[in-house]
C-alpha positions in Angstrom: 22.3 -33.5 45.3 24.9 -31.4 46.8 25.4 -28.2 45.5 27.9 -25.2 46.0 27.5 -23.6 49.3 27.2 -20.0 47.3 23.6 -21.3 46.1 21.8 -21.7 49.5 20.5 -18.0 49.7 17.0 -16.8 49.6 17.6 -15.0 46.3 18.6 -17.7 44.6 16.1 -19.9 46.0 13.1 -17.6 45.0 14.7 -17.4 41.6 14.9 -21.0 41.5 11.2 -21.6 42.8 10.0 -18.5 40.2 11.8 -20.2 37.3 10.5 -23.7 38.3 6.9 -22.4 38.6 7.2 -20.4 35.4 8.5 -23.4 33.2 5.8 -25.9 34.8 3.0 -23.4 33.9 4.4 -22.8 30.3 4.4 -26.3 29.7 0.9 -26.6 31.4 -0.8 -24.0 29.2 1.0 -25.8 25.6 -0.3 -29.0 26.9 -3.6 -27.5 27.2 -3.4 -25.9 23.8 -1.6 -28.7 22.3 -3.6 -31.5 23.4 -7.5 -30.2 24.7 -7.4 -27.4 21.7 -7.9 -25.0 23.9 -7.3 -21.5 23.8 -7.3 -17.9 23.2 -5.5 -14.7 22.5 -4.5 -14.1 26.3 -3.6 -17.7 26.5 -0.7 -17.2 23.9 0.2 -14.1 25.5 0.7 -15.7 28.6 2.1 -18.9 27.4 4.8 -17.0 24.7 5.4 -13.5 26.2 4.7 -12.9 30.0 5.6 -16.1 31.5 9.0 -16.6 29.6 9.9 -13.4 31.2 9.3 -14.4 34.4 11.3 -17.7 33.9 14.5 -15.3 32.3 13.6 -13.2 35.5 13.6 -16.3 37.9 16.9 -17.6 36.1 18.5 -14.3 36.5 18.3 -14.6 40.3 20.2 -17.5 40.8 23.3 -16.3 39.6 22.7 -13.0 41.5 22.0 -14.6 44.7 25.3 -16.8 44.0 27.5 -13.9 43.7 26.0 -11.7 46.4 26.7 -14.6 48.8 30.5 -15.1 47.7 30.8 -11.6 48.2 29.9 -11.8 51.8 31.6 -14.8 52.5 34.9 -13.0 51.0 34.2 -9.9 53.6 35.0 -12.7 56.1 38.0 -14.6 54.9 41.3 -13.2 54.3 40.7 -13.1 50.5 38.6 -9.4 50.9 42.4 -8.0 50.7 43.1 -9.7 47.4 40.3 -9.8 44.5 40.3 -13.3 42.8 37.9 -15.1 40.4 35.8 -17.9 42.0 37.6 -21.2 42.0 36.2 -24.0 39.9 37.7 -27.2 41.0 35.7 -30.4 39.3 37.4 -32.8 42.1 34.7 -31.3 44.3 31.1 -33.1 44.1 29.2 -30.0 44.5 31.2 -28.2 41.5 30.4 -31.3 39.1 26.8 -31.4 40.0 26.3 -27.5 39.6 28.4 -27.8 36.2 26.0 -30.6 35.1 22.9 -29.0 36.0 24.2 -25.7 34.1 25.0 -27.5 30.9 21.8 -29.5 30.9 19.9 -26.0 32.0 21.6 -24.3 29.4 20.8 -26.6 26.7 17.1 -26.9 27.4 16.7 -23.3 28.1 18.3 -22.4 24.5 16.0 -25.4 22.9 13.2 -24.3 24.8 14.0 -20.4 24.0 14.2 -21.2 20.2 11.0 -22.9 19.9 9.5 -20.0 22.2 10.8 -17.2 20.3 9.3 -19.1 17.1 5.9 -19.4 18.7 6.0 -16.0 19.8 7.0 -14.5 16.4 4.2 -16.5 15.0 1.5 -15.5 17.9 2.2 -11.9 17.6 1.8 -12.3 13.7 -1.7 -13.8 14.2 -4.8 -12.6 13.2 -6.2 -13.8 16.7 -3.4 -11.2 18.5 -4.2 -8.5 16.3 -7.9 -8.6 16.3 -8.5 -9.9 20.3 -6.0 -9.0 22.4 -7.2 -5.2 22.7 -10.7 -6.0 22.4 -12.4 -2.6 22.7 -9.8 -1.0 20.4 -9.9 -3.6 17.6 -13.1 -4.6 18.0 -14.9 -2.6 15.3 -11.9 -3.5 12.5 -11.8 -7.0 13.8 -15.4 -7.6 13.3 -15.4 -5.6 10.1 -12.3 -7.7 9.1 -14.3 -11.3 9.3 -17.1 -10.4 7.0 -14.7 -8.5 4.5 -13.3 -10.7 1.3 -10.1 -10.7 2.8 -11.2 -12.6 6.2 -8.7 -15.1 5.1 -6.0 -12.8 4.5 -3.6 -12.8 7.5 -3.9 -9.0 9.0 0.4 -8.8 8.9 -0.4 -9.5 5.3 -1.7 -6.1 4.7 -0.5 -3.9 7.8 3.3 -5.0 7.7 4.2 -7.6 4.7 7.6 -9.6 4.3 10.8 -8.5 5.8 12.4 -8.3 9.1 12.6 -4.3 8.8 9.1 -3.6 8.4 8.5 -6.6 11.2 10.7 -4.3 13.7 8.6 -0.9 12.6 5.7 -2.2 13.4 6.5 -3.7 16.9 8.1 -0.6 17.5 4.9 1.4 16.3 2.9 -1.2 18.4 4.6 -0.2 21.7 3.0 3.3 21.8 -0.3 1.4 20.9 0.4 -1.1 23.8 0.7 2.4 26.1 -2.2 4.1 24.7 -4.5 0.8 25.6 -2.9 0.5 29.2 -3.6 3.6 30.2 -6.8 4.3 28.1 -5.2 7.4 26.5 -6.3 5.8 22.8 -8.7 8.0 20.5 -11.8 7.1 19.9 -12.4 6.8 17.3 -8.9 5.8 15.9 -7.9 8.4 13.2 -7.2 7.2 9.5 -5.8 6.7 7.0 -3.1 5.2 9.2 0.3 6.9 7.8 3.0 4.4 9.1 1.3 1.6 6.8 3.2 0.0 4.2 2.8 1.1 0.7 0.4 -0.9 -1.2 2.4 -1.5 -4.1 4.4 -4.0 -1.7 1.3 -5.3 -0.1 -1.9 -5.3 -2.2 0.2 -5.9 -5.6 1.2 -9.2 -4.3 -2.1 -10.7 -4.7 -3.9 -7.9 -7.1 -0.9 -7.8 -9.4 -1.2 -4.9 -12.0 -0.5 -6.7 -14.8 -3.6 -8.8 -14.5 -6.4 -6.6 -16.3 -10.3 -6.8 -16.2 -12.4 -5.9 -18.7 -16.1 -4.7 -17.8 -18.4 -5.9 -15.3 -21.9 -6.3 -15.0 -23.3 -5.4 -11.5 -26.8 -5.8 -10.4 -27.7 -3.5 -7.1 -31.0 -3.9 -5.1 -32.2 -1.3 -3.2 -35.8 -0.9 -1.2 -37.3 2.2 -0.8 -38.6 3.8 3.0 -42.2 3.5 1.6 -45.0 1.6 3.3 -44.1 -1.5 1.1 -40.1 -1.4 1.3 -40.5 -1.3 -2.3 -37.3 -2.6 -4.2 -36.0 -0.5 -6.8 -33.3 -2.2 -9.0 -30.4 -0.9 -10.7 -28.2 -2.8 -13.7 -24.6 -1.3 -14.0 -21.7 -2.2 -16.4 -18.8 -1.1 -14.3 -15.9 0.4 -16.3 -13.4 -1.8 -14.3 -10.9 -2.2 -17.6 -11.8 -1.7 -21.0 -13.9 -3.3 -23.4 -11.3 -5.9 -23.8 -9.0 -7.1 -20.9 -6.3 -7.5 -24.0 -6.4 -3.6 -24.0 -5.1 -3.5 -20.2 -5.4 -0.1 -19.1 -6.0 2.1 -21.8 -9.4 3.2 -20.2 -11.6 2.6 -17.4 -11.3 3.0 -13.7 -8.1 1.4 -12.9 -6.6 3.8 -15.8 -5.6 5.6 -12.5 -2.6 3.1 -11.8 -1.6 3.1 -15.6 2.1 2.7 -15.6 2.2 5.2 -18.2 0.4 7.6 -16.2 1.3 9.3 -12.8 -1.1 11.1 -10.5 -0.2 13.4 -7.6 -2.5 15.4 -5.0 -2.6 17.5 -2.5 -5.1 17.4 0.4 -6.3 20.1 2.8 -7.6 17.5 5.3 -5.9 14.9 7.2 -8.5 12.4 6.0 -8.1 13.3 2.2 -11.9 14.1 2.0 -11.1 17.4 0.2 -8.6 17.6 -2.7 -8.1 20.9 -4.0 -5.0 20.1 -6.2 -4.4 17.2 -9.0 -1.3 16.9 -10.9 -1.7 14.7 -14.0 1.6 13.4 -16.0 1.9 11.3 -18.7 5.2 9.3 -18.2 5.6 8.5 -21.8 4.9 12.2 -23.3 6.1 14.3 -20.5 2.8 16.0 -20.8 1.6 17.9 -17.7 -1.9 19.1 -16.4 -2.7 20.5 -12.9 -6.1 20.7 -12.0 -7.5 23.4 -9.4 -10.5 23.4 -7.8 -11.8 26.7 -9.1 -14.1 27.0 -6.3 -11.6 26.7 -3.2 -8.3 27.0 -5.0 -4.8 26.7 -2.9 -2.8 29.8 -2.5 1.1 29.5 -3.5 2.0 29.3 0.2 -0.3 26.2 0.3 0.9 24.5 -2.7 4.2 24.6 -1.5 3.7 23.7 1.9 1.3 20.9 1.5 2.6 17.3 1.3 1.8 15.6 -2.4 0.7 11.8 -2.4 1.3 10.0 -5.4 -2.2 8.0 -5.9 -2.2 4.1 -5.2 -4.8 1.7 -4.8 -5.8 2.8 -1.1 -7.1 6.4 -2.1 -9.8 4.4 -3.5 -9.8 1.2 -2.1 -9.6 2.7 1.4 -11.9 0.2 3.0 -10.7 -3.4 1.5 -11.2 -5.6 4.7 -12.8 -2.9 7.3 -16.0 -1.5 5.7 -18.7 -0.4 7.8 -22.2 -0.4 6.0 -24.4 2.3 6.2 -27.9 1.3 7.6 -29.7 2.0 4.5 -27.1 -0.9 3.1 -27.1 -3.5 5.5 -31.1 -3.5 5.5 -31.0 -3.6 2.0 -28.9 -6.5 1.7 -30.7 -8.5 4.6 -33.7 -7.8 2.7 -32.2 -9.1 -0.2 -30.9 -12.1 1.1 -34.8 -12.6 2.9 -33.6 -12.6 6.2 -35.7 -9.6 6.9 -39.1 -9.7 4.9 -40.4 -6.6 2.7 -43.6 -7.3 3.6 -43.5 -6.0 6.9 -45.1 -2.6 6.4 -42.7 0.4 6.5 -40.0 -1.7 8.1 -37.1 0.2 6.3 -38.7 3.5 7.0 -38.7 2.6 10.9 -35.3 0.8 11.1 -33.4 4.0 9.7 -34.2 6.7 12.6 -33.5 4.3 15.2 -30.3 3.2 13.6 -29.0 6.4 13.0 -29.3 7.6 16.1 -26.0 7.7 18.2 -26.1 5.6 21.3 -23.7 5.9 24.0 -22.8 1.7 24.5 -23.8 -1.3 22.3 -26.4 -2.3 24.8 -28.1 0.8 25.2 -28.2 0.7 21.2 -29.9 -2.8 21.0 -32.4 -2.2 23.7 -33.3 1.2 22.1 -33.8 -0.6 18.3 -35.8 -3.2 20.1 -38.1 -1.1 22.1 -38.3 1.4 19.5 -39.0 -1.2 16.5 -42.3 -2.7 18.7 -43.4 1.1 20.0 -43.4 2.1 16.3 -46.0 -0.9 15.2 -48.0 -0.6 18.5 -48.6 2.8 17.6 -48.8 2.2 13.4 -49.8 -1.3 12.8 -51.2 -2.8 15.8 -53.1 -5.4 13.9 -50.2 -6.6 11.9 -48.0 -6.6 15.4 -50.6 -8.5 16.9 -50.6 -11.3 14.1 -47.0 -11.0 13.2 -45.1 -10.8 16.3 -42.8 -13.8 15.8 -42.0 -12.4 12.3 -41.5 -8.9 13.5 -39.3 -10.0 16.4 -37.3 -12.0 14.2 -36.7 -9.2 11.9 -35.7 -6.8 14.4 -33.1 -9.6 15.5 -31.6 -9.5 12.4 -31.7 -5.7 12.4 -29.5 -5.7 15.7 -27.3 -8.5 14.2 -26.5 -6.2 11.4 -25.9 -2.8 13.4 -23.4 -4.9 15.9 -21.4 -6.1 12.6 -21.3 -2.4 11.5 -21.8 0.1 14.5 -19.9 0.5 17.6 -21.0 3.0 19.9 -18.0 2.6 22.5 -15.4 3.5 19.9 -17.6 6.0 18.1 -17.4 4.0 15.2 -20.0 4.1 12.3 -20.1 4.3 8.4 -19.9 8.2 7.7 -16.7 8.1 10.2 -14.8 5.7 8.2 -16.0 6.9 4.9 -15.8 4.5 2.1 -14.2 6.1 -1.3 -15.2 3.6 -3.8 -18.1 5.1 -5.4 -19.9 8.3 -4.8 -23.1 7.0 -2.7 -22.5 7.6 0.7 -18.8 9.6 0.7 -18.0 12.0 -1.9 -15.4 9.2 -3.2 -15.0 10.0 -6.8 -16.6 13.3 -6.5 -13.7 14.7 -4.5 -11.5 15.0 -7.6 -14.5 14.0 -10.3 -16.5 17.2 -9.8 -16.2 19.3 -13.1 -15.0 22.4 -10.8 -11.0 20.9 -11.1 -10.0 23.0 -13.9 -6.7 23.1 -15.8 -6.7 26.7 -16.8 -4.0 27.2 -19.5 -5.4 23.7 -21.4 -9.2 24.6 -20.3 -9.7 20.9 -19.4 -11.1 19.8 -16.4 -12.0 16.6 -14.3 -15.3 15.5 -15.8 -18.3 14.4 -13.6 -19.7 12.6 -16.2 -21.2 9.3 -14.9 -20.5 7.0 -18.3 -16.9 7.4 -17.4 -17.3 4.5 -14.6 -20.6 2.7 -15.4 -22.8 2.4 -18.2 -27.0 2.0 -16.5 -28.6 -0.7 -18.6 -31.8 -1.1 -16.8 -33.5 0.2 -13.6 -36.5 0.3 -11.7 -39.0 -1.6 -10.2 -38.6 -5.4 -11.1 -42.4 -5.2 -11.9 -41.7 -2.3 -14.3 -38.1 -2.4 -15.2 -36.9 0.3 -17.6 -34.4 -1.4 -19.8 -31.8 0.4 -22.4 -32.3 -0.9 -26.0 -29.0 -3.0 -27.1 -25.7 -1.3 -27.0 -27.4 1.9 -25.8 -27.7 3.3 -22.0 -30.0 5.0 -19.7 -29.7 8.3 -18.2 -29.9 7.7 -14.1 -33.3 8.2 -12.9 -33.5 8.7 -9.0 -36.4 6.1 -7.4 -38.1 9.4 -5.7 -38.6 12.4 -7.6 -36.4 14.9 -7.0 -36.1 16.7 -10.5 -32.7 17.9 -11.8 -31.3 17.9 -8.0 -29.2 14.9 -8.5 -27.0 16.6 -10.8 -26.0 19.2 -9.3 -26.1 17.6 -6.0 -23.6 15.1 -4.7 -25.4 12.0 -3.3 -23.6 12.2 -0.3 -25.1 15.4 0.8 -28.3 13.3 1.7 -27.5 9.5 1.4 -24.5 10.2 4.0 -26.7 11.1 6.8 -30.1 9.7 5.7 -31.2 6.9 3.7 
């Protein structure tokens, strides 16, 4: 096919070659993905982002080469004295051919660009893109997300939400993240909470709408002691998520904190919001205000003026809704409850705890140390049991390793006490950040109570074989499974449980 002479130059030919090869590869990868149902996060990256960039670069090089060729030709003609636009004469076959190719190519390119842009948008919004592209950085979050109650909710539903403005913000924010990954300059672990997330009221409440109230709920928790028999210890709780009757709305219960007639504000002295020495309560109906300050560590007037004030929302308690990392005690308890690990293995939890609480440099070294350590422990302490039940023990160790990989990530330095869960108060201060009897409103002589019954009532507790049960319509006082006297009343649970069992 005859084309204008200006097309025949190395720049245009190279550009055409790049464009054709890129277009062929895009079509090939799309075919593989569509017909063979094969693909990965990197396949999508190359198909919808990397190769289209090369395609556009190739297409740009074609007219650039033509312009360079025309300018060079003009230098050798009389036209160099008089600047003129290129002549387009459709009577020439070359011009007609070039025009036909341009029109057809433009239509195909615009159509492909529309489809490609649409696919690229959905690809960059996909869970696969968010969770697997930057493998090392996102591995802890992606693994925890897959085992969370929100595993079928797309990442962007919470992290971005609806609307073009937040989409653009997320992509601009992501540019630095890509740079940090490319230069290996990202922190380990990633600091939280993330400050540029969309407000919870615009994301969480699309599903968990505040007008839908739940009454109190029963919950049975199974625990196993770190003793020779892995003794089971159960607690049956009535959780006061809401009032006695759902029709009462948010008049009482844990979710009272987001009552529309109540505004809770606070100031924190640390980035992670673990230390909250100042709390302000406002009744929006009556206008009544109470300011509670930590009597042991009050803020100075300068700190009160300079520290930012945050309005309490869902995320202040539900801070790990999709990326919760269980402690060794919790995930071993769960495995025993699910009968994946037999409780008949003597001292299994005791032996497991010391190994699982050790910090390891890599995942591989951790898995090897866990297996070697458990085998060595039973060789030393229970050689007869090991000889007779080697397969049972090996299977239990394998489950232990699997649970470790779901919750602890040595390369990113991620573990349960790095990202504490504020729901509850066992392994982090959680509720006790404010509910500690130390936050006092001096003028009104009120405090934020630490009374357990504000949030839950104990109806039964103890070993299933000898369970202590409360009489009807009554509640039990908490009994620690190991006798520590009255210490549990004066010491926060997390002081022991965050680092030990």
